[in-house]
Backbone bond lengths (Angstrom), bond angles and torsions (degrees), N, CA, C in turn:
res aa  C-N    CA-C-N  psi(-1)  N-CA   C-N-CA  omega(-1)  CA-C   N-CA-C  phi
1 M - - - 1.465 - - 1.519 109.06 -
2 R 1.307 117.78 127.94 1.454 122.19 -178.44 1.528 110.47 -84.71
3 M 1.389 114.70 137.79 1.462 119.72 178.43 1.517 109.01 -79.51
4 R 1.321 116.04 139.31 1.456 120.10 -179.20 1.531 110.55 -66.16
5 P 1.347 116.44 148.36 1.463 120.14 -176.71 1.519 113.36 -55.08
6 H 1.372 117.08 -41.38 1.467 117.71 -176.08 1.524 111.00 -69.47
7 L 1.363 116.98 -26.67 1.467 119.54 176.24 1.524 110.64 -72.06
8 L 1.349 116.17 -38.86 1.460 119.53 177.06 1.518 111.04 -60.52
9 I 1.320 116.03 -42.23 1.467 120.33 179.71 1.521 110.62 -64.03
10 T 1.355 115.78 -41.93 1.476 120.08 -179.75 1.515 111.40 -63.21
11 V 1.359 116.11 -44.85 1.461 120.31 179.55 1.523 110.77 -62.25
12 A 1.325 116.80 -44.96 1.459 120.89 -179.85 1.520 111.22 -62.38
13 F 1.346 116.40 -39.46 1.466 120.73 179.84 1.527 110.84 -64.25
14 C 1.348 115.05 -42.91 1.472 119.34 179.28 1.522 111.13 -62.84
15 A 1.343 115.76 -41.48 1.463 119.85 -179.61 1.520 110.76 -63.15
16 L 1.339 115.65 -43.09 1.457 119.49 178.86 1.524 111.39 -64.82
17 T 1.341 115.62 -38.37 1.467 120.08 179.39 1.515 111.24 -63.82
18 L 1.357 116.22 -44.81 1.462 120.72 179.12 1.525 111.19 -62.64
19 A 1.331 116.26 -42.72 1.462 120.27 179.44 1.519 110.64 -63.09
20 S 1.342 115.32 -40.51 1.455 119.73 179.67 1.521 111.08 -64.67
21 C 1.358 115.90 -42.94 1.464 120.09 178.90 1.520 111.06 -62.74
22 S 1.358 114.81 -40.29 1.462 119.10 -179.83 1.518 110.96 -62.37
23 R 1.368 115.54 -42.91 1.463 119.43 179.31 1.527 110.82 -64.58
24 K 1.351 116.26 -37.25 1.460 119.54 179.34 1.523 111.17 -66.51
25 D 1.369 115.25 -39.64 1.468 119.25 178.36 1.522 110.86 -62.53
26 E 1.368 115.61 -43.00 1.460 119.62 179.19 1.520 110.86 -64.38
27 A 1.343 115.25 -38.51 1.460 119.27 179.82 1.522 110.53 -64.76
28 R 1.371 115.22 -39.52 1.461 118.56 178.67 1.517 110.78 -61.59
29 K 1.374 115.99 -41.49 1.463 120.35 179.16 1.522 110.77 -62.31
30 D 1.354 115.67 -42.91 1.460 119.68 -178.80 1.522 111.17 -66.74
31 D 1.365 115.42 -34.19 1.453 119.77 -176.94 1.526 112.67 -84.16
32 A 1.346 117.15 -9.40 1.464 120.25 -178.01 1.524 109.94 -62.77
33 P 1.324 116.49 135.34 1.473 119.00 -179.42 1.520 110.79 -66.14
34 P 1.327 118.23 148.43 1.470 120.63 178.67 1.524 110.74 -64.20
35 V 1.316 115.62 153.59 1.458 120.60 178.49 1.526 109.08 -64.44
36 A 1.319 115.73 132.59 1.463 119.90 -178.89 1.522 110.35 -61.76
37 A 1.316 116.08 134.94 1.466 120.76 -179.20 1.520 110.03 -73.22
38 A 1.303 115.94 141.10 1.460 121.14 176.70 1.526 109.53 -70.82
39 P 1.314 118.03 156.06 1.470 120.55 175.68 1.528 111.22 -66.09
40 L 1.308 115.56 164.48 1.463 120.70 176.77 1.527 111.83 -88.54
41 E 1.320 116.67 -4.99 1.462 119.24 -177.77 1.520 111.17 -151.37
42 F 1.319 115.36 143.05 1.461 122.86 169.34 1.520 106.74 -132.92
43 A 1.315 116.65 131.11 1.462 120.40 179.49 1.517 108.95 -143.81
44 Q 1.317 115.12 145.39 1.464 120.56 -179.67 1.529 108.46 -152.01
45 T 1.312 115.78 131.34 1.459 120.64 178.90 1.520 109.37 -127.88
46 T 1.324 116.40 127.28 1.456 123.67 175.83 1.531 107.55 -128.69
47 P 1.325 117.99 172.31 1.467 118.84 175.54 1.524 113.20 -59.60
48 D 1.335 116.66 -20.38 1.463 120.56 -175.84 1.521 114.40 -98.52
49 A 1.325 117.42 -27.35 1.470 118.38 -174.17 1.523 111.76 -158.24
50 E 1.318 114.10 149.81 1.462 122.15 171.32 1.521 107.51 -119.56
51 V 1.334 116.49 126.19 1.465 120.27 -179.27 1.523 109.15 -130.69
52 K 1.330 115.14 150.45 1.464 119.24 -179.19 1.520 110.36 -153.34
53 L 1.326 115.24 137.80 1.463 123.82 178.16 1.521 107.78 -128.88
54 T 1.338 117.80 127.32 1.464 120.43 -179.56 1.527 111.05 -134.78
55 F 1.344 114.15 149.37 1.463 122.29 179.34 1.526 109.71 -130.26
56 P 1.341 117.11 153.35 1.466 120.16 175.40 1.527 110.44 -79.18
57 E 1.307 116.17 156.00 1.470 121.60 178.72 1.525 111.39 -56.76
58 A 1.330 117.43 -34.23 1.466 121.53 -174.79 1.520 113.67 -64.07
59 I 1.332 118.17 -18.75 1.461 119.41 -178.07 1.526 111.61 -70.55
60 K 1.322 117.42 -14.94 1.465 120.42 178.81 1.524 112.00 -60.90
61 A 1.330 117.30 -20.35 1.468 120.87 178.06 1.522 111.73 -71.90
62 F 1.330 117.12 -11.36 1.465 121.76 -178.17 1.530 109.25 -128.87
63 P 1.347 116.76 71.75 1.468 120.42 -172.17 1.525 114.26 -60.63
64 D 1.324 117.74 -36.83 1.468 119.21 179.90 1.526 110.73 -62.25
65 L 1.326 115.64 -46.41 1.459 120.46 179.52 1.528 110.64 -67.04
66 H 1.312 116.14 -43.27 1.465 120.97 179.70 1.525 110.87 -57.72
67 N 1.331 116.46 -49.45 1.462 120.36 -178.67 1.524 111.50 -62.09
68 R 1.333 116.64 -39.64 1.464 120.05 -179.60 1.522 111.23 -65.65
69 L 1.344 116.17 -47.95 1.460 119.80 -178.24 1.528 111.63 -66.59
70 Y 1.324 116.22 -34.98 1.465 119.29 178.16 1.521 110.23 -66.05
71 A 1.332 116.88 -46.95 1.467 120.52 -179.03 1.526 111.06 -61.73
72 E 1.338 116.20 -43.66 1.463 120.10 179.46 1.528 111.00 -64.75
73 G 1.333 115.99 -45.43 1.457 119.99 -178.63 1.516 112.44 -64.98
74 Q 1.321 116.40 -43.96 1.463 120.33 179.47 1.529 110.87 -61.83
75 S 1.330 116.38 -43.10 1.465 120.73 179.03 1.531 111.33 -61.96
76 E 1.343 116.08 -44.60 1.465 120.51 179.62 1.527 111.43 -62.12
77 L 1.327 116.40 -42.72 1.459 119.91 -176.75 1.526 111.75 -70.96
78 K 1.326 117.55 -36.36 1.464 119.96 176.43 1.527 110.50 -65.55
79 A 1.340 116.39 -41.13 1.468 120.31 177.46 1.530 110.34 -63.98
80 F 1.331 116.16 -38.21 1.466 121.06 177.70 1.529 110.12 -62.39
81 G 1.335 116.79 -43.25 1.459 120.86 178.74 1.516 112.14 -63.29
82 D 1.336 116.63 -40.90 1.468 120.76 178.05 1.529 110.74 -63.35
83 Q 1.333 116.32 -42.17 1.461 120.34 179.68 1.526 110.80 -66.99
84 A 1.330 116.17 -36.47 1.464 120.15 178.19 1.524 110.72 -60.96
85 A 1.329 116.41 -43.52 1.465 120.35 179.34 1.527 110.88 -62.13
86 K 1.321 116.48 -42.40 1.469 121.06 179.62 1.528 110.91 -65.20
87 D 1.344 116.23 -47.45 1.465 120.57 -178.54 1.525 111.58 -61.22
88 R 1.317 116.52 -47.51 1.461 120.38 -174.70 1.529 111.55 -69.77
89 K 1.331 116.52 -30.08 1.465 119.89 175.62 1.522 110.17 -65.27
90 E 1.346 116.25 -44.31 1.463 120.76 179.44 1.525 111.14 -66.11
91 L 1.338 116.82 -41.40 1.462 120.44 179.91 1.526 111.53 -66.58
92 S 1.316 116.34 -39.25 1.467 120.29 178.67 1.522 110.98 -65.07
93 A 1.342 115.98 -39.30 1.465 120.39 178.47 1.519 111.55 -64.03
94 A 1.342 115.54 -27.00 1.467 120.47 179.84 1.527 111.97 -87.91
95 G 1.335 116.54 3.43 1.455 119.94 176.92 1.512 115.41 96.13
96 S 1.327 117.60 5.37 1.461 121.36 179.71 1.526 110.37 -91.83
97 E 1.319 116.10 160.17 1.462 121.30 175.85 1.525 108.77 -122.92
98 P 1.320 117.21 76.82 1.473 120.43 -175.36 1.521 111.70 -72.20
99 P 1.328 117.41 142.85 1.469 120.32 175.24 1.526 109.87 -73.01
100 P 1.325 117.72 160.75 1.468 120.07 176.41 1.527 111.19 -60.22
101 Y 1.319 115.87 148.82 1.458 121.95 176.47 1.531 108.71 -80.27
102 F 1.323 114.40 163.95 1.470 120.10 178.62 1.523 108.93 -147.72
103 R 1.321 115.71 140.04 1.468 119.63 172.48 1.525 109.28 -150.82
104 S 1.334 116.35 134.45 1.468 121.33 177.36 1.524 109.77 -132.54
105 I 1.328 115.08 147.47 1.462 122.86 175.72 1.528 106.62 -130.34
106 T 1.316 116.70 112.88 1.468 121.45 -176.57 1.520 109.62 -117.36
107 W 1.337 115.90 112.98 1.466 121.23 -178.33 1.525 110.93 -91.23
108 T 1.334 115.22 143.65 1.465 123.71 177.27 1.523 108.65 -131.38
109 L 1.332 116.70 141.90 1.464 121.78 174.16 1.528 106.63 -112.54
110 P 1.339 118.20 92.86 1.466 120.69 -171.74 1.516 115.26 -78.19
111 A 1.353 117.05 -26.55 1.469 118.48 -174.95 1.519 110.38 -164.08
112 Q 1.326 114.44 154.32 1.462 120.80 170.37 1.522 108.78 -151.60
113 S 1.326 114.05 156.95 1.462 121.38 179.87 1.522 107.81 -131.01
114 E 1.309 116.66 -165.26 1.469 119.50 -179.07 1.521 111.51 -60.53
115 H 1.325 116.87 -40.52 1.463 120.31 -173.38 1.519 114.52 -111.00
116 L 1.320 118.32 -11.79 1.459 120.85 -172.14 1.527 112.39 -130.69
117 A 1.316 114.94 147.86 1.463 122.10 168.34 1.522 107.27 -132.10
118 S 1.308 115.52 142.00 1.462 121.37 -176.29 1.522 109.99 -118.97
119 L 1.324 115.94 133.64 1.457 121.11 174.17 1.518 109.28 -133.61
120 Y 1.327 115.38 147.48 1.460 118.19 170.94 1.523 109.06 -144.58
121 A 1.320 114.87 153.48 1.459 121.32 179.60 1.514 109.93 -117.75
122 E 1.321 115.17 135.06 1.458 121.68 169.73 1.528 106.83 -97.26
123 Q 1.324 115.88 120.75 1.454 121.04 -176.32 1.530 109.88 -114.35
124 S 1.314 115.70 131.19 1.460 121.51 178.86 1.524 108.58 -125.84
125 E 1.326 116.23 138.37 1.464 120.41 -175.33 1.531 110.45 -143.72
126 F 1.325 115.44 135.27 1.464 120.86 175.75 1.517 109.22 -128.59
127 T 1.327 116.52 122.98 1.463 122.43 178.04 1.529 110.19 -129.28
128 G 1.330 115.59 28.20 1.449 120.84 -175.73 1.519 109.71 102.60
129 G 1.302 116.38 170.21 1.456 119.55 -179.62 1.509 111.89 102.52
130 A 1.321 114.78 -170.64 1.463 120.48 -173.10 1.522 113.25 -74.72
131 H 1.329 117.32 -28.41 1.463 119.59 -175.02 1.527 109.92 -160.53
132 P 1.328 117.69 163.04 1.467 120.41 174.72 1.529 110.32 -68.47
133 N 1.314 115.50 160.97 1.459 121.60 172.29 1.523 108.64 -107.57
134 A 1.325 115.74 152.03 1.466 120.45 -177.70 1.519 110.15 -135.71
135 N 1.315 115.47 152.65 1.460 120.36 173.20 1.521 109.10 -157.24
136 Y 1.323 114.78 172.06 1.462 121.89 179.76 1.524 110.71 -116.94
137 Q 1.317 114.46 154.12 1.463 122.50 168.75 1.524 106.15 -134.14
138 S 1.320 117.91 138.83 1.467 119.51 -179.38 1.522 110.56 -133.85
139 V 1.329 114.69 149.81 1.464 122.21 179.88 1.520 108.76 -136.04
140 L 1.319 116.58 132.10 1.464 122.67 170.50 1.521 107.67 -109.27
141 W 1.322 116.07 126.89 1.461 121.79 -173.34 1.524 109.59 -114.46
142 D 1.334 115.41 121.65 1.460 121.23 175.03 1.526 107.51 -82.20
143 K 1.318 117.24 111.53 1.456 121.91 -173.62 1.521 112.64 -70.22
144 T 1.337 116.74 -27.18 1.464 120.02 179.04 1.522 110.78 -76.81
145 A 1.325 116.27 -49.01 1.468 121.25 -179.83 1.523 112.05 -77.62
146 K 1.334 116.97 -15.44 1.461 123.09 -177.35 1.523 111.05 55.62
147 Q 1.326 114.67 51.07 1.455 119.35 177.44 1.526 110.26 -155.22
148 A 1.320 115.25 155.66 1.460 120.71 176.44 1.523 109.21 -72.85
149 I 1.328 116.26 146.20 1.460 120.55 179.18 1.523 109.67 -124.22
150 D 1.319 115.23 152.34 1.459 120.95 173.76 1.525 108.60 -66.06
151 A 1.317 116.73 137.78 1.468 120.61 -178.55 1.521 112.17 -58.09
152 R 1.319 117.60 -25.61 1.465 120.86 179.52 1.522 111.76 -63.27
153 L 1.343 116.27 -25.83 1.464 119.59 -179.43 1.524 112.38 -72.59
154 L 1.334 117.32 -9.18 1.464 120.13 173.95 1.521 111.38 -67.10
155 F 1.321 115.76 -26.33 1.457 120.67 -172.57 1.522 111.64 -104.39
156 A 1.321 114.86 150.78 1.463 120.66 178.90 1.527 109.67 -63.25
157 P 1.338 116.88 149.19 1.462 119.79 176.96 1.529 110.44 -56.54
158 N 1.327 115.45 135.18 1.475 122.16 178.40 1.529 113.23 62.94
159 A 1.330 117.29 21.37 1.471 120.19 177.71 1.529 109.83 -62.45
160 D 1.316 116.64 134.69 1.461 122.24 178.37 1.534 108.44 -88.70
161 L 1.324 116.34 105.48 1.461 121.18 -175.47 1.524 112.87 -96.52
162 A 1.319 117.47 14.58 1.471 120.80 -176.80 1.526 111.66 -57.60
163 A 1.336 117.51 -44.94 1.466 120.60 -179.28 1.529 110.81 -66.32
164 A 1.330 116.65 -38.48 1.463 120.28 178.24 1.527 110.70 -66.91
165 D 1.337 117.01 -38.71 1.467 120.80 177.46 1.530 110.78 -63.12
166 A 1.336 116.30 -42.07 1.466 120.68 179.44 1.530 110.49 -64.52
167 F 1.337 116.64 -40.97 1.463 121.18 177.51 1.525 109.72 -61.44
168 L 1.330 116.45 -44.85 1.460 121.60 -179.99 1.529 110.97 -58.08
169 C 1.322 116.20 -45.77 1.466 120.26 -178.85 1.530 111.17 -64.72
170 R 1.318 116.88 -41.63 1.467 119.96 179.17 1.530 111.30 -62.93
171 Q 1.330 116.09 -36.51 1.465 119.51 -179.94 1.525 111.20 -70.69
172 I 1.320 117.01 -35.36 1.471 120.00 175.09 1.524 109.80 -62.47
173 E 1.324 115.63 -45.08 1.468 120.08 179.66 1.525 111.49 -63.36
174 A 1.324 116.41 -38.93 1.465 120.21 179.45 1.528 110.89 -65.35
175 E 1.336 116.01 -42.13 1.463 119.68 179.79 1.526 110.72 -68.76
176 R 1.327 117.01 -40.23 1.464 120.10 177.50 1.535 110.33 -62.09
177 S 1.309 116.39 -44.25 1.468 120.60 -179.88 1.520 110.85 -62.05
178 R 1.338 116.03 -37.63 1.471 119.80 177.84 1.525 110.26 -64.51
179 R 1.340 116.18 -44.83 1.462 119.46 -178.47 1.525 111.86 -66.75
180 N 1.327 116.31 -41.13 1.466 120.61 -177.72 1.528 113.13 -83.38
181 Q 1.328 114.74 -9.61 1.474 121.18 -177.76 1.527 111.95 58.36
182 T 1.320 114.86 31.33 1.466 120.89 174.95 1.522 108.11 -158.92
183 P 1.319 119.16 141.42 1.468 121.02 -179.40 1.532 111.00 -59.38
184 T 1.340 116.07 126.12 1.466 121.30 -178.93 1.516 109.16 -139.48
185 T 1.322 116.95 123.15 1.462 120.82 179.13 1.526 110.17 -86.84
186 Q 1.314 114.92 162.90 1.461 119.84 177.42 1.527 110.54 -64.35
187 T 1.316 117.03 -39.10 1.464 121.32 180.00 1.522 111.29 -60.82
188 A 1.313 116.71 -38.93 1.466 120.98 -177.68 1.521 112.63 -64.70
189 T 1.326 117.55 -24.19 1.468 120.72 -178.95 1.521 112.22 -84.95
190 G 1.333 117.01 -13.66 1.455 120.14 -176.22 1.515 113.36 87.16
191 F 1.332 116.63 1.91 1.464 121.10 178.03 1.527 109.10 -102.80
192 T 1.333 115.77 147.25 1.460 120.15 -179.99 1.525 110.60 -87.90
193 C 1.329 115.62 163.51 1.463 120.81 175.11 1.531 108.99 -74.96
194 P 1.321 118.11 130.11 1.462 120.50 -179.18 1.527 112.13 -77.88
195 K 1.309 115.77 161.47 1.459 122.58 172.82 1.530 108.59 -94.52
196 L 1.306 116.67 134.53 1.462 120.62 180.00 1.523 110.97 -57.11
197 I 1.312 116.97 -43.95 1.460 121.80 -174.64 1.524 112.24 -65.58
198 D 1.346 117.15 -23.95 1.467 121.11 -178.00 1.523 112.66 -95.11
199 S 1.318 117.12 2.65 1.464 121.51 -175.73 1.525 110.84 -93.26
200 H 1.335 115.63 163.44 1.462 120.03 169.26 1.526 106.98 -74.72
201 L 1.330 116.54 121.24 1.462 120.43 -173.30 1.522 111.85 -112.55
202 A 1.324 115.10 140.69 1.460 122.30 173.39 1.521 108.25 -131.60
203 L 1.317 115.99 156.53 1.460 120.78 178.73 1.526 110.11 -93.77
204 V 1.320 115.36 150.04 1.466 122.20 179.20 1.524 108.23 -116.98
205 A 1.318 117.09 131.67 1.465 121.18 -179.92 1.527 110.89 -62.36
206 S 1.322 114.66 153.68 1.465 121.64 -177.97 1.524 111.15 -103.56
207 T 1.325 114.75 160.49 1.458 119.94 171.36 1.526 110.46 -69.53
208 S 1.339 117.23 -17.40 1.467 122.45 172.63 1.524 107.59 -87.93
209 S 1.298 117.37 119.59 1.461 122.12 -173.82 1.526 112.37 -54.22
210 G 1.327 115.81 132.61 1.452 121.49 176.50 1.510 114.96 77.38
211 K 1.324 117.40 7.12 1.466 121.21 -178.18 1.532 110.59 -113.36
212 I 1.323 114.59 169.45 1.454 122.59 176.79 1.521 108.71 -105.03
213 G 1.337 116.49 127.53 1.460 120.29 -176.43 1.508 114.70 -99.36
214 A 1.342 116.93 -15.59 1.464 119.86 -178.68 1.517 109.51 -167.04
215 I 1.319 114.72 164.24 1.456 122.22 168.53 1.520 106.79 -110.64
216 E 1.315 116.60 133.65 1.460 121.20 -177.78 1.523 109.91 -110.52
217 A 1.323 116.05 128.81 1.462 122.11 176.46 1.524 108.48 -94.84
218 L 1.330 115.98 129.53 1.463 122.00 -174.70 1.526 109.79 -108.22
219 F 1.321 116.45 123.99 1.463 121.24 -178.24 1.525 109.93 -125.82
220 A 1.316 116.36 122.40 1.456 121.67 176.30 1.526 109.94 -76.20
221 P 1.334 117.77 162.37 1.466 119.91 174.84 1.530 111.10 -52.22
222 Y 1.302 116.42 142.41 1.469 125.86 -177.85 1.526 113.61 85.40
223 E 1.336 118.86 -16.39 1.467 119.23 -174.70 1.523 112.36 -77.39
224 V 1.317 117.38 -39.66 1.471 119.85 178.85 1.523 112.17 -128.47
225 G 1.318 116.47 6.79 1.453 119.96 -179.77 1.514 111.11 -172.89
226 P 1.321 117.90 174.02 1.465 122.19 179.19 1.533 111.67 -58.77
227 Y 1.330 115.48 154.86 1.462 120.49 -178.95 1.524 111.36 -56.50
228 A 1.322 116.16 -39.10 1.466 120.57 -176.01 1.525 112.67 -60.98
229 E 1.333 117.27 -22.74 1.470 119.95 179.82 1.523 112.03 -77.59
230 G 1.315 117.17 -15.93 1.454 120.17 178.88 1.520 113.31 79.99
231 A 1.330 115.10 -166.26 1.463 121.37 -179.04 1.524 110.58 -81.47
232 Y 1.321 114.89 157.42 1.465 121.79 175.35 1.529 108.63 -123.63
233 Q 1.324 116.41 132.59 1.460 122.93 172.42 1.525 106.43 -122.96
234 I 1.326 115.16 103.72 1.464 121.23 -170.33 1.528 110.65 -111.18
235 R 1.318 115.51 125.50 1.467 120.84 -178.27 1.526 112.05 -91.86
236 V 1.323 114.52 138.57 1.464 121.70 171.29 1.529 106.20 -117.22
237 P 1.336 119.11 104.18 1.465 121.56 -176.62 1.524 112.13 -57.13
238 Q 1.328 115.33 150.57 1.460 119.35 -178.80 1.524 111.41 -62.25
239 A 1.328 117.98 -25.82 1.465 120.42 178.07 1.526 111.14 -62.98
240 V 1.333 116.92 -32.85 1.470 121.18 177.58 1.527 110.43 -70.91
241 L 1.326 116.12 -27.41 1.463 121.71 -175.36 1.522 113.06 -98.31
242 R 1.321 116.86 3.55 1.463 120.42 -176.73 1.530 110.24 -57.48
243 G 1.317 115.82 130.82 1.461 121.17 -178.25 1.514 113.34 89.30
244 L 1.332 116.94 -9.59 1.462 121.05 -178.73 1.525 112.68 -103.80
245 I 1.333 116.04 -17.72 1.460 120.57 -178.96 1.526 110.26 -74.94
246 S 1.325 116.32 143.20 1.463 121.46 178.53 1.528 110.81 -56.93
247 P 1.329 118.18 140.28 1.468 120.73 176.95 1.526 112.86 -54.68
248 A 1.330 116.97 -27.70 1.464 120.30 -179.10 1.527 112.02 -65.68
249 Y 1.340 116.99 -24.64 1.462 120.79 -175.78 1.529 113.73 -124.94
250 A 1.316 117.90 -0.13 1.466 121.17 -173.90 1.528 112.45 -57.57
251 A 1.335 117.43 -37.97 1.466 120.44 -177.77 1.525 112.54 -67.65
252 D 1.327 117.37 -15.44 1.462 121.20 -179.86 1.529 112.14 -80.81
253 F 1.333 117.50 -10.67 1.462 121.78 -176.23 1.527 110.18 -106.29
254 S 1.333 116.00 123.85 1.465 120.52 -179.36 1.524 109.24 -168.91
255 G 1.331 116.28 157.70 1.457 121.21 174.30 1.514 114.00 76.04
256 E 1.327 114.50 -168.80 1.463 121.96 -179.63 1.527 109.98 -100.61
257 P 1.317 117.87 149.75 1.467 119.22 175.95 1.524 111.02 -66.51
258 V 1.316 116.63 143.61 1.464 119.66 176.45 1.526 108.47 -62.19
259 P 1.333 118.11 153.28 1.466 120.09 -178.45 1.523 112.03 -56.29
260 A 1.313 115.45 140.55 1.462 121.00 177.99 1.523 109.77 -75.59
261 P 1.341 117.04 152.84 1.466 118.97 174.61 1.524 110.47 -56.87
262 V 1.297 116.69 148.50 1.462 120.98 -179.50 1.518 109.48 -66.43
263 A 1.326 116.54 124.88 1.461 121.20 -179.62 1.519 109.87 -70.53
264 T 1.339 115.20 139.74 1.464 119.81 -179.81 1.516 112.41 -109.91
265 Q 1.332 116.06 -12.21 1.455 118.94 -177.76 1.519 111.74 -82.43
């Protein structure tokens, strides 16, 4: 059955209209202004609390991640300030004179490779008591997918990390012994040996340009030892992890880790 001429014209017109609209939509997307970059710092001081959030200059290369972490951090710190005001009002009414609260979140970008970028935050918080509390937060960013990934995806499926876990524990014991100036095992402290996969992980730059030389496990006070011992940042060189890294990221690991900062504790 032949289509009538006026129907052919109508169909062709509609097709051209749709194509034109599609091109206009694409043009609008291309012409859309880039998302405004978040600041590198947020700080707020009130009679009840002092809060601060800081980022390194290098995070500007990852605006989506930067904006997300800034929004989350700012929201958390504002909520902390509101809670501080409520707590201190109640304590004052009960006859106490509580000191102002404090909380800081300091982000660091220690290393990146062709496919990965690593960030971690050192968080410190004081809400009264004998001393501040501290903890870590870490993020691994897949630069190709432009999204954060679970640290478990760094490792090959069913990878046996027993040897890496044992290495990690020995390094904790070695660092503790250095700090205490006497040999001290993990068992003697009453703390168990941690699992690498369950730790906050950060990447360490390599002596080979653009590569990752080690994975660093970050432990806040109380996590693997008494508070007085402080935090532990323990490196597991990529040579120890050879064959355990996911094929998707294995090529990013090579060489020796760059020297660690000189310990002062």
